[in-house]
N, C-alpha and C positions, 0 to 999 in steps of 0.2 A: 503532406500529413505530418504533424509534429507529435512526437511521443512525449507525454507529460510524466512527471514524477509519479502521479497517481496511476497512470497506465503501467508504468514499470513495476510498481508495488503490487498491483493486481496480477500482472503476468508472473512475477516471482512467487506470489502466494499460490497461484494455480499450479505452477510447475512443481512447487514443493509438495502440494497435496497429491499431485499425480505420481511423483516419485515415491511418496510414502505408500500409496496404494499398490504400485508395482512391486515395491520391496516386500509387502505382505504376500502378494501373489494369491492365486487361487490354489486350492488343494489339487494335487495331481489326480487325474481320473483313476478310479479303481480299475485295475487290470485283472488278468486271470489270477485266481486265488483259490486256495484250499484252506478250510478252517476245520481243524481236528477237534472233535467234541471234547476230548479230555484236556485240551489246551485252552478252552474257553474259560475265562475267569467267571466265577459264580458270585453274584451279588445277592445276599439274603434281603428279602423285602418283608413287609408286614403281611403279605398275602402268599408268599412262597419264595421263588427264586427268579432271577433274571440273568440271562447271558446276552450281552451286547456283542453282536458279531461284526457288523460293519455299518458305516454311515459316511457317505460322500458322493461326489459326482462320478458319473461313468461317461463313456464316450457318447451316449445318447440320452442320458438323464441328468437333470439338474441335481438330483439327489436320489440315492438308493439306500434304504435302511433295512437292516435285518436284525431281529432279536428273537430270543427264545424265552418264553415265559413258562414257568411251572407254577400252577395255582394249587394251594392246599384245598382239601375238601371243604365245600361250602363257601369258598371265597370268590369274589368278583375281581376282575382286573382293575376296574374303575367304573364310576357311574356312566350311564348312557351319555354319549357325546358324539360330536361330528367334527370333521376336519376336511379341508379341501383336497388333500391327496387321497388317492385310492390305495387300497391295501388288500392283500391276500392273507388269510390265516389258515394254516394247515395243521390239523389236529394230529399229534403224534401218538399220544396215549391218554386214556381217561375219557370221561363223559362230560361234555359241556353243553350249555345252552347259550345260544347267541341271539341277540336282538337284531332282526333283519327285516327291513320293510315293515316295521311296526309289530312284528310277531316274534315270540320266543320260539326258537326251533332247536331241537336236539341235534348234536353232532358228535360222533365218536371217532375212533382212530381211523385215519385216512380221509376224513371229511375235509372239504375245502370250502372256506367261507370267503366271499368277495364283498368287501365294504366299498360301495361306490362313493364318489366324491360328495361330500356334505350330507351323506345319509346318516341318520341316527343309528348308532350301534353300541353294543356292549357284549360282554362275555362273562359267564360264571361257571364254576365247576359244580356240577350236580352229582358227581360220583362219590364213592366212599374212599377213593385214593387220590393221589396227586393227578393233575391233568397237565400235560405239556403240549404246547403248540408253538409253531414257528410263525412269526409275523414278518411279512415282506411288504414294505410300502415305498412309494416312489413319488417324485415330483418331476414334471417335465415342463416344457414351455407352455403346454396346454393346461396345466394345473391352475385353477382359479386362485386369485390372491386370497390369503387367509385373513 
């Protein structure tokens, strides 16, 4: 078998691309962590506030993402939508309504909302004060392509 100049060029290009990908690397998995509430940066939004806590791979998940949203009275987080990843929403304070399985349902402090993969969902503050909730979503090898 004879190696041609073309074969050599293709091999060098492939090796170069592989080296570049290895140099970028994957983010290290999120390990044991503690996130102090007072240390979380607060981003003001048109609807209230957002605290981004974490986003990245773990030992068992392709991605774990956690953020905390505070909605002003009468505000919605976003229009009804769907995504392939699953998520939990834990209401910390305030009164919200969530679109779940085609119905708007009330949820107060301590309530837990599960949004299944590709299910239409939304959330809005129906109370007279701010509503704060924690969103935990994840992607695994079983998460459908989006």
